[in-house]
C-alpha positions as CSV (number, residue, x, y, z in Angstrom):
1,M,0.0,0.0,-0.1
2,S,1.3,3.4,-0.9
3,A,2.2,6.2,1.6
4,D,-0.5,8.3,-0.1
5,L,-3.3,5.7,0.6
6,L,-2.1,5.4,4.2
7,I,-2.4,9.1,4.8
8,I,-6.0,9.0,3.3
9,L,-6.9,6.1,5.6
10,L,-5.4,7.9,8.7
11,G,-7.4,11.0,7.9
12,A,-10.6,9.0,7.6
13,L,-9.9,7.2,10.9
14,L,-9.4,10.7,12.6
15,L,-12.8,11.8,11.0
16,I,-14.4,8.7,12.5
17,L,-13.0,9.4,15.9
18,A,-14.1,13.2,15.6
19,F,-17.7,12.3,14.7
20,G,-18.0,9.1,16.5
21,H,-17.1,10.1,20.0
22,N,-19.8,7.8,21.5
23,I,-17.9,4.8,20.1
24,K,-17.0,2.2,22.8
25,I,-14.7,-0.6,22.7
26,K,-15.6,-3.5,25.1
27,D,-17.9,-1.2,27.0
28,S,-15.1,1.5,27.4
29,S,-15.3,4.9,26.0
30,L,-12.6,6.3,23.9
31,G,-12.4,9.5,26.0
32,L,-13.2,11.8,23.2
33,E,-16.0,13.8,24.8
34,N,-14.0,17.0,24.7
35,P,-15.4,19.1,21.9
36,K,-12.1,20.9,21.2
37,L,-10.2,17.6,20.8
38,R,-12.9,16.4,18.3
39,V,-12.7,19.5,16.2
40,T,-8.9,19.3,16.2
41,L,-9.0,15.6,15.1
42,G,-11.6,16.4,12.4
43,I,-9.6,19.3,11.0
44,I,-6.4,17.1,10.9
45,G,-8.4,14.3,9.3
46,V,-9.7,16.5,6.5
47,I,-6.3,18.0,5.9
48,L,-4.7,14.4,5.6
49,I,-7.5,13.3,3.3
50,M,-7.0,16.3,0.9
51,Y,-3.2,16.0,0.9
52,G,-3.4,12.3,0.3
53,G,-5.9,12.5,-2.3
54,F,-4.1,15.1,-4.2
55,S,-0.8,13.3,-4.0
56,Y,-2.2,10.0,-5.1
57,G,-4.0,11.6,-8.1
58,T,-0.9,13.4,-9.2
59,V,1.4,10.3,-8.9
60,N,-1.1,7.8,-10.3
61,L,-2.7,9.6,-13.2
62,P,0.2,10.5,-15.5
63,G,-1.7,10.2,-18.6
64,Q,-4.1,13.0,-17.7
65,L,-1.1,15.4,-16.9
66,E,0.9,14.7,-20.1
67,Q,0.6,17.6,-22.5
68,A,0.8,17.3,-26.3
69,T,0.7,20.0,-28.9
70,L,-1.6,20.0,-32.0
71,G,0.1,20.6,-35.3
72,N,-1.6,22.1,-38.5
73,V,-4.9,20.6,-39.5
74,R,-5.9,19.6,-43.0
75,E,-9.3,19.7,-44.5
76,I,-11.1,16.4,-44.9
77,E,-13.8,15.7,-47.6
78,Y,-17.0,14.5,-46.1
79,P,-18.6,12.0,-45.8
80,V,-15.4,10.1,-44.6
81,K,-14.7,7.0,-46.6
82,R,-11.4,5.8,-45.2
83,V,-9.1,6.3,-42.2
84,Q,-7.1,9.5,-42.5
85,V,-5.0,11.8,-40.6
86,L,-6.2,15.3,-39.7
87,S,-3.1,16.5,-37.9
88,P,-0.2,16.9,-38.4
89,I,-0.1,17.6,-42.2
90,P,2.6,16.4,-44.6
91,G,5.8,18.4,-44.2
92,D,4.6,19.9,-40.8
93,S,7.2,21.2,-38.3
94,V,6.5,19.2,-35.0
95,N,7.3,19.4,-31.3
96,C,8.7,16.5,-29.3
97,R,5.3,15.4,-28.1
98,I,2.2,15.9,-30.4
99,L,-1.3,14.7,-30.7
100,T,-1.8,12.7,-33.9
101,K,-5.4,12.6,-34.8
102,G,-7.7,11.7,-37.6
103,V,-11.1,10.4,-38.8
104,Y,-12.6,7.0,-39.7
105,P,-15.7,6.1,-41.5
106,D,-19.0,4.7,-40.0
107,A,-19.0,1.1,-38.9
108,H,-15.2,0.9,-38.9
109,D,-14.4,-2.0,-36.6
110,K,-10.6,-2.2,-36.8
111,D,-8.0,-0.8,-34.3
112,I,-5.8,2.1,-35.4
113,W,-2.1,2.4,-34.6
114,V,0.4,5.1,-35.4
115,L,4.0,4.0,-35.9
116,L,7.0,6.2,-36.2
117,K,9.8,5.6,-38.7
118,P,12.8,7.8,-38.0
119,S,16.1,7.9,-39.7
120,D,17.1,4.5,-38.4
121,D,14.4,2.9,-40.7
122,K,12.8,0.9,-37.9
123,Y,9.2,1.2,-36.7
124,Y,8.1,2.4,-33.2
125,P,4.4,1.8,-32.3
126,Q,2.9,4.8,-30.4
127,S,0.4,4.5,-27.6
128,D,-1.3,6.2,-24.7
129,H,-2.2,4.2,-21.6
130,T,-4.8,2.2,-23.6
131,N,-2.2,1.2,-26.4
132,T,-4.5,1.5,-29.4
133,S,-5.5,5.0,-30.6
134,Y,-8.6,6.4,-28.9
135,K,-11.6,6.1,-31.2
136,R,-15.0,8.0,-30.7
137,D,-17.7,9.5,-32.9
138,G,-15.7,9.1,-36.0
139,E,-12.4,10.5,-34.7
140,W,-9.2,8.9,-33.4
141,Q,-6.2,10.2,-31.6
142,V,-3.0,9.2,-29.9
143,I,-0.1,11.0,-28.3
144,T,3.0,10.6,-30.5
145,R,6.4,11.0,-28.9
146,F,9.6,11.9,-31.0
147,G,13.3,11.4,-30.0
148,G,15.9,12.9,-32.3
149,D,17.7,16.0,-33.5
150,E,16.3,19.2,-34.7
151,G,15.6,19.0,-38.4
152,E,15.3,15.3,-38.5
153,T,12.6,13.7,-40.6
154,F,10.3,11.3,-39.3
155,K,7.6,9.3,-41.2
156,I,4.3,8.9,-39.5
157,I,2.5,5.8,-40.7
158,V,-1.1,4.9,-39.7
159,Y,-2.2,1.3,-39.7
160,E,-5.5,-0.4,-39.1
161,T,-5.1,-3.8,-37.5
162,D,-7.1,-6.9,-36.3
163,A,-7.0,-8.2,-32.8
164,A,-3.8,-10.3,-33.4
165,A,-1.8,-7.3,-34.8
166,S,-3.0,-5.1,-32.0
167,E,-1.8,-7.7,-29.5
168,F,1.6,-7.9,-31.1
169,F,2.1,-4.1,-30.9
170,S,0.8,-4.0,-27.3
171,T,3.1,-6.9,-26.3
172,T,6.1,-5.2,-28.1
173,I,5.6,-2.0,-26.2
174,A,5.2,-3.8,-22.8
175,N,8.4,-5.8,-23.5
176,W,10.4,-2.6,-24.4
177,K,9.2,-0.8,-21.2
178,A,10.1,-3.8,-19.0
179,A,13.5,-3.9,-20.5
180,N,13.9,-0.2,-20.8
181,S,15.2,-0.7,-24.3
182,Y,13.3,0.6,-27.2
183,T,14.9,-1.2,-30.1
184,G,12.4,-0.7,-32.9
185,L,10.8,-3.2,-35.3
186,E,12.3,-4.3,-38.6
187,T,10.0,-4.3,-41.6
188,E,9.9,-8.1,-41.6
189,E,8.7,-8.1,-38.0
190,L,5.6,-6.1,-38.7
191,P,2.4,-8.4,-38.6
192,D,0.9,-9.2,-42.0
193,S,-2.6,-8.3,-40.8
194,A,-1.5,-4.6,-40.1
195,K,-2.5,-2.6,-43.2
196,V,-1.2,1.0,-44.0
197,V,-4.1,3.3,-44.4
198,D,-2.1,6.9,-44.3
199,S,1.3,8.1,-44.1
200,M,3.3,11.4,-44.2
201,R,6.6,13.0,-43.4
202,V,7.2,15.6,-40.7
203,I,10.2,17.5,-39.3
204,L,11.3,18.1,-35.8
205,N,11.5,21.7,-34.9
206,K,13.8,21.1,-31.9
207,N,16.2,18.7,-30.4
208,C,14.1,16.1,-28.7
209,R,16.8,13.8,-27.4
210,G,16.1,12.8,-23.8
211,A,12.8,14.6,-23.9
212,H,10.8,11.8,-22.5
213,D,11.2,9.8,-19.3
214,T,9.6,6.7,-20.7
215,P,9.5,7.3,-24.6
216,D,7.9,4.9,-27.0
217,I,10.9,5.4,-29.2
218,P,14.6,5.7,-28.4
219,D,16.6,8.8,-29.3
220,S,17.8,8.1,-32.9
């Protein structure tokens, strides 16, 4: 159990004592009839719960705190007939961490994955905490993290996948994180059921080496 949860539980116990001064253990009173003591316990309990709750949320919800910029947005012809990228656009100048987003047609039942291909010609699947790109109401998105030098060109490749290909990419990311080694995938390692649906080249507008504590790709 984490220290934050222990603080929250301690705060809750103090509140129980503050408002439950008539509680008896084996017919013996806890001796909390003094109003000033109960008020003090209550105040301390509330403070501990607020502090523990804030600390726990900050530490355990990194995905909500991660900030990503949005590049230029291109126009899409409607109705949407295929999976496409809305942002960034081909040739865009991008930051180290961006939001890659796009659209998909009605009744689309495949998973959508974004892979980066930097100058080492290997492939690096990108993910949030749900691995596959988030899909809702005809739009999809995923945080995309770059590691490299200013001016380096990256290829963004969008795939639609079946369950087997999604499982392969998810397992690959998990293994890289466990080993703390992001080695990239060779072309022949990509699953056959992963189909390219869109792609483009973008350029880093700053040095992104070491920009991410737990990147999905290594500095290249």
